[in-house]
N, C-alpha and C positions, 0 to 999 in steps of 0.2 A: 522623495519619500523620507520622513524623518523618524529616526528609531533611536531607543535608547543603547541598542545594541548595535554595534559597529563591528562586525567580524574583522578580527586578524586573519589574514590568509598567507599562506606558505608560498615559496617560491618568488615568483616576478612581482607580486603586489604584497606590499606592508600592510596598509591598511584599506579596507574597501570604504569608498565614500559612495553615497547615492547620487548618482548621474542622470540628467535628465536626457530626455530623447527615446526614439524607438529602438526596438531590438533589430540588430543586424542580421543579416544571414551570412556573415562571415564576409573578411574582404581579404584583399592580399591576393597573392599570384595563385595560391590554390585553394579557394574557398570551399566549404562543406558542401555536398552534394544537398541540393533543395528537395525538402519534402513533397511527397506527391500532392496533388491538388486534390481535394475533397471529392468525392465521388457520391452517388445517390446510394443509399443503402440497399442491397439486396435482401430477396426474402428469407434468408437463414439469417441474417444480420436483424432485420425485423422483429422475427419471430423471438430471437434471443432477447431482444430490448423488451419486448412486451412481456415475456416471461419474467425478466428481471424486475421490471416496474412493478409487476403485481406483488412478489416475494418483498423487494425492499422499498415497499410503500411506506415514506417518512411520515405519513398524515396521521398515524395511528400508533398506539404501543402494541406491538404484536404478544400474542400469547402462546408459548410453547410448552409442551407436555411431553418429557420423554421418561418412557418406561423399558427398564431395562431387566432382564429376568434376573432372578437372584442369583443363581449360579455364574452370571457373566459379570457382577457387579463388581468383584475382587480384579477383574481382567483392566477394568477402566484406568487404575493408576498406572498401569504398564506404559513404557515407551516403548511403543511398537506401531507398526502399520497394519498389523490385523486388528478387523472390525468385529464387534460381536453385533449381534441382532438387538433391535429396539422397536418400540412403537412409538411413533412420532406424529404427534398432533399439531397442528399450527393452524391458529384461528377457526377451530371447530374443524378442520380437514384433517382425516386420520389416516395415516398410510402405516401398514405392518410391514414386518422384517425389512427395515431400514437398517443400514450399517452405520456403526458409531464407533469411535475410538477418540482417545483425548488427544487434543491439539496444542503445541507449543514448541517453541525453540529449547536450545539445548539450555538455555539460562533460566528456564520457567520451571518450577518444580511439578511434578505430575501428583494431582491431587485425587483423594478419594471423592465420592459423588456428594458427600455431605459437607465438602469444602469449596463449592463452586467451580467446578474444573472446566476449562475451555473444551469445546467437543468439535470434531470433525465429522459431519453428518452426509452420508452418502445415500441415496436414495435408491439408485441402481443396482447397490453392491449385491443383492441376494436377489433381486427381482428386475429381469431384463427390462428395460425401457421404463421403470418406474421413475416417476418426477413428482417434485413438488410444484405444480402450477408450471409445470414446463422447467424447473430446474432441477439440475442433477445432483447439487451439492451445494452444502452452505457451511460455514464456520459460525460456530457460538463462542465469542470471546468474552472471557470473564472480565476483561479491562482492570486487572488488579493492578498494572502500572498506569493506568490512564485514569488518574485521581477524580477529573471532573466528568469523565465518560463520554467526552464529547471531542476529545484532542483528534484521535483519527476520524471522526465523521466530519469535523470541520476541515481538516488539512487535506483529505483526499478531494473535497470539493475545491480546494484552492488549486490542486492539481489538474483537476477536471477543466477548471476555468482557464488555465493557463495553457490548455490544449493539449493535453497528456493524457493518457489512459489510466485509470486509477480504479481501486476496488469500491463498488456500490455498498452503503450501510444501512442500516436501519436499527432501532432499538426492540427488544422484545423482554416480557417478564418469562422467567424460565422454572420450572418444576422439573426434577429429576426423582423419579420414583414418590411423588407426592411431596418431595423436600422443596421448601421456597429457597431457589438458590438465586433468587436476585434477578436485577437488571444485566443484561447481555447485549452487546454490540453485535447484531448479525452482520457479519461481513463477507462479501462475493470473493470466492477463491479463484487464485489464477490458474485457470483451465481453459479447456478446448471453448467452453460456452463464454468465458472472457473475451477471448480473441475472436471468436465470431461477430460478437455483440461490438467491440470495437473498430474490429477492421473487416469483418465481411466473410463471407465464404471462402476457405482455402487458405485462410490464414492461422489456421492452428495445429500446423504440422512440423512447425520448428522445434529446434532444441530449447527446452527452458531450464535454466539454472537456478539455484536459490543461492543467494549471497547471504551468509551469515558467520557468527563465530569471530568476527573481528580480525578475518585473515584475508589478506589481500590476494584476489584470483590472478593478479598480474604476476605474482611471484609464486604462488600455489595453485596453479590453474587444475589440480589434479582433486582438490577438495570439494569445489560447489557440487551438491547434489543435483544430477541431471535428471529430472523427471524421466520414468520408463526406461533408464539405461539399461538395463540387463533385459528388461521386457522385450522391448523393441528393439534390441542389439544396437543401441544409438553410439554413434562416435562422437567424441568431445575433441576431434581434430580441429573445430571452429574456435572454440575457446583456447585450445594450445596455442593456434596460429596467433588469434588477436594478444593474448599475453605476451608473446614474443615480440610482435610487433609495436606495442606499448613500449615494452623495455628498451629496444633498439632505437627508437626515434627518437629525434632530437627537435629541438624549437624550430629550427627551419624545414623539417622534413614531416613535422608531425602531420598536418593537416592531410597530406598527399598519401601519408603511409595508413593513417587511422581512418581517414574518411570512408575508403571503400569497404571497411568490416564494421563501423559504428555509425548511426545516423547521429551526427555530431551536433547538428541543429539542436535536435531532440535531446541530446545529453545534456547540452547545456543550459536549456530549458529545466529540465530535471535537476540538474545542480542548483540551479538559481531558485528553483520550487523548495529544496531542500533547506537551504539558507533562510528563504523568507519565511518560512514556517518554523525554524529552528529546529529543524527534523536533526537533531545532533546524535541520534542513534541510527541514523541511516546510512546509505552507501559512502557518501562523500566525505563523511566526517568520522565514520565510525567504521567502514567497511563490514556492514550490517543492514539488516532488513531492507531486501530489495531483492526484485527477480531480473534477470538477464534473459531477453528472448531473443533468438535469431528469427526474424520474419522472413517467412518462406517466399515473400514476394521480392525479396531484392538480397537476401542472405545476409542483410545489416542487423547488428545488434540494437535493440531497444533496452531502457531500465523502466522497472515498474515498481512505484512506491511499496511499501508493506511495514509492517509493525511500527506505525506511526502515531504511537502512544503516549509519546513524551516530547510532544510539541507545543508551540505556541505560548510559551512561557508559564504554562500551567502546572504548577507543583513541581513534578518531578523533572518538567521540561525548560528549567531555568537556564537562560544562556550563559555559556561559558565565555566570558569576554576573550580569552587568548586561544579559544579555539581554531584550529587551522585544518585543512583538508588532510585525511589520513590517507584517501584513494590515491595511489600514485596516479591513476588515470586523470583524475580533478586535478592533481598538483601540475600534471603534464599539460592540461589545458591552460593552466593559468601562467606556463612559460611563454604561450603564443600571443605575442601583442594584441592581436585583433581578436581572438578567441577571448582573451581577458575582459576587453572591452566590451564582447557579444554577451559575456556572463554577468556584468556590472549591469548592462542596458536591460538584461533579462531580469535581473534582482528588481530593477526598478520598474519595470514594466509590470511584473506580478504584485509589486506593491501598491499599485495604482489601479483605479477603475478602468476597463470593467472587469479585471480579474480580481481584485482586491476591493470587492462591492460591499462597502461596510454593511449596506441595509441587508444584503441578501445573506451573508455570513452572521448578522445578528439575528435574522430572523430564523436561521436555521437552529440557532442555539435557543430561540424562544419558542420554538415548535417543540423541541425537547422538552422543556420545561411545562409546556402544554401537557402533552401526551403523559410525562410523569407526575403530571397532578392528578391524575385518574385513577391512581391505585392506593390501596391501603397501605399508610405509611406504618407498616410495623415489619418486625423481621427484617431478614436480609434484603428484601426488596425495600422496605423503609430505611436500612442503613445506607442503601446505595442512592437512595434519591435525596438523602443529606449529604452525602458526598458530592454530588452535581450540585446541590444548592450552594454549598460551602465552597466550592472551586469555581463555579460559573462566573464569578466577577473577575477572575484572573485571565480567563479566556478572552471573555468581552473587552477588559483592558487592552488586551493585545490587539484584538481586532480593529479597536478603536485608533490605534497608534499608526494605523496605515491611513493612506488618503483616501 
C-alpha cells in the first residue's frame, strides 16, 4: 500500500514501510494465543443485532426531537452522571420519561441546548424495560471536532472490516426544545448490548475501563474509569496486574507474560487499524479515546475504538509525520521482532481489499451525501451540511490513497 504518510515509530523500528504478505498470528517460541473460531450467533445476539440494525439504519437521515422540561434545561450543561427526563421522538416513534444528560470527555466543553450539545440518552432510566426499538441507550454526538461529519462513521467501518468490534453509527437531524440543533452522529454506546451484539450471550459481564486523559494506564492504572465500580463493588485487580506485567516484561518475555492477559492478535490489529486510519487521538498514539474490556470468556483484555472524530486526513485529522506511539503497551509490542512484523503486515492487510475496499468506503460517504441532500439547507442544519460538503473531498482522497 502506498501512502504519503509513513509513520515514524518508536523503539525497535525507525520508519514503517508497507510490506506485502498476509498477517501472521505471531511466530517465535511463545506465539500469542489464537483467536477463538467464529460461532453461530445465539438468540440474544440475534436480537441485539436486529435492534441495532433498526436504529442505526444508514439508508436514511433519522429525525430526532428532544423536549426537556424548562426547569431541567439549566442542568444539561453540568458535567454529571445525573439524567433529567425528556420526551424523545425518533422517526415518529415517541417515548416519554427518557433519561438524558450531556455527553463528552474531559476536553469537551459542556454546552447549553442552544449550542448543539452532545447527549447521552437512556431509554430505561426512569421506565423499567423501556427501549427504542429494542435499544436501551444511544449517544447523540455533535461532531464539533469531526469537520466532515463522517470521520467516525467511516473509521469504525474500517475497524469492523478488519475483524474488530466497533460502534455502529448513523446520522440524524436533531431538534432540542424546538431548536434546530443540526446534524448529529448517532453512535452506539459501549455497553452490555454492544458486547452481546458482537460476542453473544454471557459476554457482557467483564470489567470495562475507559481510556482517556492521555494518561498511560500502565503507569497509572488507578485512573481509568471502571464502569459500575462502586455500584457493583467491582475490583480493578485485573488492570493492576496487567499494568505491572507490561512494566516488568522484557522483549524476550513479553509474549509469554502478556498474552495470558491481553488478546495480542486482536490488539495488534487494533493498533494497525489506528495507524491505517490516522487515529492520532486514539489509544496507541495518544493514550486516549478507547475502551479496555476484560472478556468473561477468557479474562483477556480487548481494545475497542472510540472518539475517532479526527481521522482519515480530514481537516483536524492531518497526519503528524514524526508521530510515535505514546502507549507503553504499543511501544513494547514493537520491541518484539515477530510482533513488529505482525503489526506491519496487519497495517498492510488493512490497507488493501477486502478491508480497505475503496468502493465500499466511498459508497458509505456517498450515502451520507444522499441523505443530507434531503434536508432544507438553512439554519444550523444547513451549516452542518455545508461542512460535510466542504470537507468531504479530503476524506474521499484519503480513501482513494489505499489499494
